[in-house]
C-alpha positions as CSV (number, residue, x, y, z in Angstrom):
1,M,104.0,116.2,118.1
2,K,100.3,115.9,118.9
3,I,97.1,116.4,116.9
4,T,94.1,118.0,118.6
5,I,90.7,118.5,117.0
6,D,88.2,121.1,118.3
7,T,85.0,119.2,117.9
8,Q,83.0,122.4,118.3
9,L,84.6,123.8,115.1
10,C,84.7,120.6,113.0
11,S,81.9,120.6,110.3
12,G,82.7,117.2,108.8
13,H,84.2,118.2,105.5
14,A,86.7,115.3,105.8
15,R,89.5,117.2,104.0
16,C,92.0,116.2,106.7
17,A,91.2,112.5,106.2
18,A,91.5,112.9,102.4
19,T,94.8,114.7,102.8
20,A,96.4,112.5,105.5
21,P,94.3,109.2,105.9
22,E,97.1,107.6,107.9
23,L,96.6,110.2,110.6
24,F,92.9,111.1,110.5
25,E,89.7,109.1,110.3
26,L,86.0,109.9,110.5
27,D,83.7,108.9,113.3
28,D,80.2,107.4,112.6
29,S,78.8,110.9,112.2
30,G,81.4,111.9,109.6
31,Y,83.5,114.1,111.9
32,A,87.3,114.0,112.1
33,V,89.1,112.2,114.9
34,P,92.9,111.6,115.0
35,L,93.9,108.0,114.5
36,D,96.3,108.3,117.4
37,G,96.9,111.6,119.3
38,E,100.7,111.3,118.8
39,V,102.1,111.9,115.3
40,P,104.6,109.2,114.4
41,A,108.1,110.3,113.5
42,G,108.4,111.2,109.9
43,R,104.7,112.0,109.5
44,E,104.8,115.6,110.8
45,K,104.4,117.1,107.3
46,E,101.3,115.0,106.7
47,A,99.8,116.1,110.0
48,R,100.4,119.8,109.1
49,E,98.9,119.3,105.6
50,G,95.8,117.7,107.1
51,A,95.4,120.6,109.5
52,W,95.8,123.1,106.8
53,A,93.2,121.3,104.7
54,C,90.6,122.0,107.3
55,P,88.5,125.1,106.3
56,E,87.4,125.7,109.9
57,R,90.9,125.5,111.3
58,A,89.6,123.0,113.8
59,I,92.9,121.0,113.9
60,T,95.9,122.0,115.9
61,V,99.3,120.2,115.5
62,E,101.8,120.9,118.3
């Protein structure tokens, strides 16, 4: 499973990082970046919750 963030859509609300801080962090400008593109086993639910927390739907979990 992999996390992808569309940087054109991300507005820096940081809801993903608040929901799943183990999988998302914020860059120096306050925009989301995945901690590691691959989702560790057992963290799939957290990845999906972080993606659903994004109001712009900028996060894809595949």
